[in-house]
C-alpha positions as CSV (number, residue, x, y, z in Angstrom):
1,X,-13.0,-0.2,41.9
2,X,-14.8,1.0,38.7
3,X,-17.5,-1.0,36.9
4,X,-15.7,-1.1,33.6
5,X,-12.3,-2.5,32.7
6,X,-9.9,-1.6,29.8
7,X,-7.0,-3.7,28.6
8,X,-4.0,-2.0,27.0
9,X,-1.5,-4.1,25.0
10,X,1.3,-1.5,24.7
11,X,3.2,0.6,27.2
12,X,1.1,3.5,28.3
13,X,2.1,7.2,28.7
14,X,0.8,8.9,31.8
15,X,-1.5,11.3,29.9
16,X,-3.3,8.4,28.2
17,X,-3.5,6.4,31.4
18,X,-5.2,9.3,33.1
19,X,-7.8,9.5,30.4
20,X,-8.5,5.7,30.6
21,X,-8.6,5.7,34.4
22,X,-11.3,8.4,34.4
23,X,-13.8,5.8,33.4
24,X,-12.4,2.3,34.1
25,X,-9.9,0.1,35.8
26,X,-6.9,-0.3,33.5
27,X,-4.7,-3.3,33.0
28,X,-1.5,-2.9,31.0
29,X,0.1,-5.9,29.4
30,X,2.6,-4.7,26.8
31,X,2.9,-7.0,23.7
32,X,0.9,-9.8,25.2
33,X,0.6,-13.0,23.1
34,X,-2.5,-13.9,21.2
35,X,-3.0,-16.9,23.4
36,X,-2.9,-14.8,26.6
37,X,-5.3,-12.3,25.0
38,X,-7.9,-15.0,24.2
39,X,-7.7,-16.2,27.8
40,X,-8.4,-12.8,29.4
41,X,-10.3,-10.6,26.9
42,X,-13.8,-11.7,28.2
43,X,-13.3,-9.4,31.2
44,X,-12.9,-6.1,29.3
45,X,-15.2,-3.5,27.8
46,X,-12.4,-1.6,26.2
47,X,-9.1,-2.6,24.5
48,X,-6.1,-0.8,22.9
49,X,-4.8,-3.5,20.7
50,X,-1.7,-3.0,18.7
51,X,0.1,-5.2,17.6
52,X,-1.8,-8.3,18.5
53,X,-4.2,-10.0,16.1
54,X,-7.9,-9.4,16.7
55,X,-9.6,-12.0,14.5
56,X,-13.1,-13.6,14.5
57,X,-12.1,-16.0,17.3
58,X,-11.0,-13.0,19.4
59,X,-14.3,-11.2,19.0
60,X,-16.2,-14.4,19.8
61,X,-14.3,-14.5,23.1
62,X,-14.6,-10.7,23.8
63,X,-18.2,-11.0,25.2
64,X,-18.2,-7.6,27.0
65,X,-16.1,-5.7,24.5
66,X,-17.7,-2.5,23.2
67,X,-14.7,-0.3,22.2
68,X,-11.4,-1.2,20.5
69,X,-8.8,1.2,19.2
70,X,-5.5,0.7,17.5
71,X,-2.9,3.3,18.4
72,X,-2.0,4.2,14.9
73,X,-3.4,4.3,11.3
74,X,-3.1,0.7,10.1
75,X,-5.7,-1.9,11.2
76,X,-4.9,-4.9,9.1
77,X,-4.6,-6.9,12.3
78,X,-8.3,-6.3,13.0
79,X,-11.2,-8.2,11.5
80,X,-13.6,-5.4,10.9
81,X,-16.4,-7.6,9.7
82,X,-16.2,-9.7,12.9
83,X,-16.1,-6.6,15.0
84,X,-19.2,-5.3,13.4
85,X,-21.0,-8.6,13.8
86,X,-20.1,-8.6,17.5
87,X,-21.2,-5.0,18.0
88,X,-17.8,-3.6,18.7
89,X,-16.8,-0.1,17.7
90,X,-13.3,0.0,16.1
91,X,-11.4,3.3,15.8
92,X,-7.9,4.3,14.8
93,X,-5.7,7.4,15.2
94,X,-4.6,8.9,11.9
95,X,-2.3,11.9,11.6
96,X,-0.4,11.7,14.9
97,X,2.4,9.7,13.5
98,X,2.7,11.2,10.1
99,X,5.7,13.5,10.8
100,X,7.7,10.7,12.5
101,X,7.1,8.2,9.7
102,X,8.0,10.8,7.1
103,X,11.2,11.7,8.9
104,X,12.3,8.0,9.1
105,X,11.5,7.5,5.4
106,X,13.8,10.4,4.4
107,X,16.4,9.0,6.8
108,X,16.2,5.6,5.2
109,X,16.6,7.1,1.7
110,X,19.8,8.8,2.9
111,X,21.0,5.6,4.6
112,X,20.7,3.8,1.4
113,X,22.2,6.5,-0.8
114,X,25.3,6.9,1.5
115,X,25.5,3.2,2.6
116,X,25.4,4.2,6.2
117,X,24.8,0.8,7.7
118,X,27.6,-0.7,5.7
119,X,29.9,2.2,6.6
120,X,29.0,1.8,10.3
121,X,29.8,-2.0,10.2
122,X,33.1,-1.6,8.4
123,X,34.2,1.3,10.6
124,X,33.7,-0.8,13.7
125,X,36.1,-3.4,12.1
126,X,38.7,-0.7,11.2
127,X,38.0,-1.2,7.5
128,X,38.3,2.1,5.6
129,X,37.3,0.8,2.2
130,X,36.4,4.1,0.5
131,X,35.7,2.4,-2.9
132,X,33.2,0.1,-1.4
133,X,31.6,2.9,0.5
134,X,31.1,5.3,-2.3
135,X,27.5,6.5,-2.2
136,X,25.3,8.3,-4.6
137,X,23.8,11.8,-4.5
138,X,20.0,12.2,-4.6
139,X,20.2,15.9,-5.4
140,X,18.1,16.7,-8.5
141,X,17.2,13.1,-9.0
142,X,13.6,11.7,-9.5
143,X,11.7,10.4,-6.5
144,X,8.6,8.3,-7.1
145,X,6.1,8.5,-4.2
146,X,3.6,5.6,-4.0
147,X,0.8,6.8,-1.9
148,X,0.3,10.5,-1.1
149,X,-1.9,10.7,1.9
150,X,-0.8,12.3,5.2
151,X,2.5,10.5,5.4
152,X,3.3,10.3,1.7
153,X,2.7,14.0,1.0
154,X,5.1,14.9,3.9
155,X,7.8,12.5,2.5
156,X,7.3,13.9,-1.0
157,X,7.6,17.6,0.1
158,X,10.7,16.9,2.3
159,X,12.5,15.2,-0.6
160,X,11.5,17.7,-3.2
161,X,12.1,20.8,-1.1
162,X,15.3,19.6,0.7
163,X,17.0,17.8,-2.2
164,X,15.4,19.5,-5.3
165,X,14.1,16.2,-6.5
166,X,11.7,15.8,-9.3
167,X,8.5,14.3,-7.9
168,X,6.3,11.7,-9.5
169,X,3.2,10.5,-7.6
170,X,1.2,7.3,-8.0
171,X,-2.0,7.5,-6.0
172,X,-5.4,6.8,-7.7
173,X,-7.2,8.6,-4.9
174,X,-5.8,12.1,-5.3
175,X,-6.4,14.5,-8.1
176,X,-3.9,16.1,-10.5
177,X,-4.6,19.4,-8.7
178,X,-3.6,17.9,-5.4
179,X,-0.4,16.4,-6.9
180,X,0.4,19.8,-8.3
181,X,-0.2,21.4,-4.9
182,X,2.3,19.0,-3.3
183,X,4.8,19.8,-6.0
184,X,4.6,16.7,-8.2
185,X,3.1,15.1,-11.2
186,X,0.6,12.3,-10.9
187,X,1.5,9.3,-13.1
188,X,0.6,5.7,-13.6
189,X,2.6,3.1,-11.6
190,X,4.5,1.8,-14.6
191,X,5.8,5.3,-15.5
192,X,6.8,5.9,-11.9
193,X,8.8,2.6,-11.7
194,X,10.6,3.3,-15.0
195,X,11.6,6.9,-14.3
196,X,12.4,7.0,-10.6
197,X,15.8,7.0,-9.0
198,X,14.3,6.7,-5.5
199,X,10.9,5.0,-4.8
200,X,9.2,5.5,-1.4
201,X,6.1,3.6,-0.3
202,X,3.5,4.9,2.1
203,X,0.2,3.0,1.6
204,X,-1.9,0.6,3.6
205,X,-2.0,-3.1,3.0
206,X,-5.2,-4.1,1.2
207,X,-6.3,-6.7,-1.3
208,X,-5.5,-4.1,-4.0
209,X,-2.0,-3.3,-2.7
210,X,-0.9,-6.8,-1.6
211,X,2.3,-7.6,-3.6
212,X,1.9,-4.4,-5.6
213,X,5.7,-4.6,-6.2
214,X,6.5,-8.0,-7.6
215,X,8.8,-9.6,-10.2
216,X,7.3,-7.6,-13.1
217,X,7.6,-4.3,-11.3
218,X,11.2,-4.9,-10.4
219,X,11.9,-5.5,-14.1
220,X,10.6,-2.0,-14.9
221,X,12.8,-0.2,-12.3
222,X,16.2,1.3,-13.0
223,X,19.1,-0.9,-12.0
224,X,20.4,1.6,-9.5
225,X,17.1,2.4,-7.8
226,X,16.7,3.0,-4.1
227,X,13.5,1.4,-2.7
228,X,12.1,2.4,0.7
229,X,9.0,0.9,2.3
230,X,7.6,2.4,5.5
231,X,4.0,1.4,4.6
232,X,3.2,-2.3,5.1
233,X,5.3,-5.4,4.6
234,X,3.1,-7.3,2.2
235,X,3.2,-4.5,-0.4
236,X,6.5,-5.7,-1.6
237,X,6.8,-9.4,-2.6
238,X,9.9,-10.3,-0.6
239,X,10.9,-13.3,-2.8
240,X,10.9,-10.9,-5.8
241,X,12.9,-8.3,-3.8
242,X,15.5,-10.9,-2.7
243,X,15.8,-12.1,-6.4
244,X,16.3,-8.5,-7.5
245,X,19.0,-8.0,-4.8
246,X,20.8,-11.2,-5.8
247,X,20.8,-10.2,-9.4
248,X,22.0,-6.6,-8.6
249,X,18.8,-5.2,-10.1
250,X,18.5,-2.5,-7.5
251,X,21.0,-0.3,-5.8
252,X,19.6,-0.8,-2.3
253,X,16.4,-1.2,-0.2
254,X,15.3,0.0,3.2
255,X,12.4,-1.7,5.0
256,X,10.7,-0.5,8.2
257,X,8.1,-3.2,7.6
258,X,8.6,-6.7,6.3
259,X,6.5,-9.5,5.0
260,X,8.6,-12.2,6.7
261,X,9.5,-12.5,10.3
262,X,12.6,-10.6,11.6
263,X,12.8,-13.0,14.5
264,X,14.1,-15.6,12.0
265,X,17.9,-15.3,12.2
266,X,18.1,-17.0,8.8
267,X,15.9,-14.4,7.1
268,X,17.5,-14.1,3.7
269,X,17.2,-10.3,3.8
270,X,19.9,-10.2,6.5
271,X,22.6,-11.3,4.1
272,X,22.6,-8.2,2.0
273,X,24.9,-5.3,2.9
274,X,22.7,-3.0,0.8
275,X,19.5,-3.7,2.8
276,X,18.6,-1.6,5.8
277,X,16.0,-3.0,8.1
278,X,14.3,-1.4,11.1
279,X,11.6,-3.2,13.2
280,X,8.6,-1.0,12.4
281,X,9.8,2.0,14.3
282,X,8.4,4.7,12.0
283,X,6.1,6.1,14.6
284,X,8.4,5.4,17.5
285,X,9.3,8.9,18.6
286,X,8.4,10.7,21.9
287,X,5.9,13.1,20.4
288,X,4.2,10.6,18.0
289,X,4.0,7.8,20.6
290,X,2.5,10.1,23.2
291,X,-0.1,11.7,20.9
292,X,-1.1,8.3,19.4
293,X,-1.7,6.7,22.8
294,X,-3.7,9.8,23.9
295,X,-5.8,9.5,20.7
296,X,-6.4,5.8,21.2
297,X,-7.4,6.4,24.9
298,X,-9.9,9.0,23.9
299,X,-11.4,6.7,21.3
300,X,-12.0,4.0,23.8
301,X,-13.3,6.3,26.5
302,X,-15.6,8.1,24.1
303,X,-17.5,4.9,23.4
304,X,-17.6,3.9,27.1
305,X,-19.0,7.4,27.8
306,X,-21.8,6.9,25.2
307,X,-20.2,8.9,22.4
308,X,-18.9,8.1,18.9
309,X,-15.2,8.3,18.5
310,X,-13.9,10.7,15.8
311,X,-12.2,8.1,13.7
312,X,-14.6,5.2,13.7
313,X,-13.7,2.5,11.2
314,X,-17.0,0.5,11.1
315,X,-19.7,3.2,11.3
316,X,-22.3,0.6,10.3
317,X,-21.9,-1.3,13.6
318,X,-25.2,-1.5,15.5
319,X,-23.9,0.2,18.6
320,X,-23.0,3.3,16.6
321,X,-26.7,4.0,16.1
322,X,-27.2,3.9,19.9
323,X,-24.2,6.2,20.4
324,X,-25.5,8.7,18.0
325,X,-28.7,8.9,20.0
326,X,-27.0,8.6,23.4
327,X,-27.6,5.9,25.9
């Protein structure tokens, strides 16, 4: 039995498990509840956390915790300020899921354009209504890419290069030169919304991006626009999206992330034939999942071995000073 313990809240791959077991005993409880987590977290020095919430109460209970990693990019489920107060290093794993999320994004664009979900449902009923199933071509149309980091730039290039799409980019954090390198033109959000036939969203959820797409933004869009969100659910105000769908102000939407719960069978999004919903599976491919879990395992083990992880999210945490110097 080892002196340290690590808790993992997702199914492990063997490569990641081997890394973790090199320094600690490992307990795996995939998708454990918040209540269960609070009951047991006091025993652990390390934690791989997604998708459970890690709030101020969690860090208060996690009296031994030194290292926490999310197996992915997003960390809106983690209270970084509380982690820093309680001297816990938090890290993420950017880059490993970019290709998988980008591929799903393009797939959802095509699913919307060609009404693939509706076609599947009607075909299973023996309903060959070609008029209802007539799709639209995206060849030579304009795509507006909101967010052009690792994932967004891949989405943009795939749509531009494969479908000869004109590319508009809204991202305040990249330069005109970078947009040109990707093959697009950097514009303000209003221009992107007005001119785009397809809009794809690949940004994190922050105070700045919460409800970035709301009633006013839907009024700016073309009436036959395709809207795809594989970023975070709260970026689109769902009440505004539902109203736009009811008023036939958009052609279709595809969401890999939602603001409301998909466990609610009465979720109003489910009533629309022109809405495709997937349960946050953008990174759920064999390669992406393996590489992401390996990265998260290395983050946790680095800290327990007295080293700084590569992708630390709270470098100001007190323990980071010790790690820089070595224990």
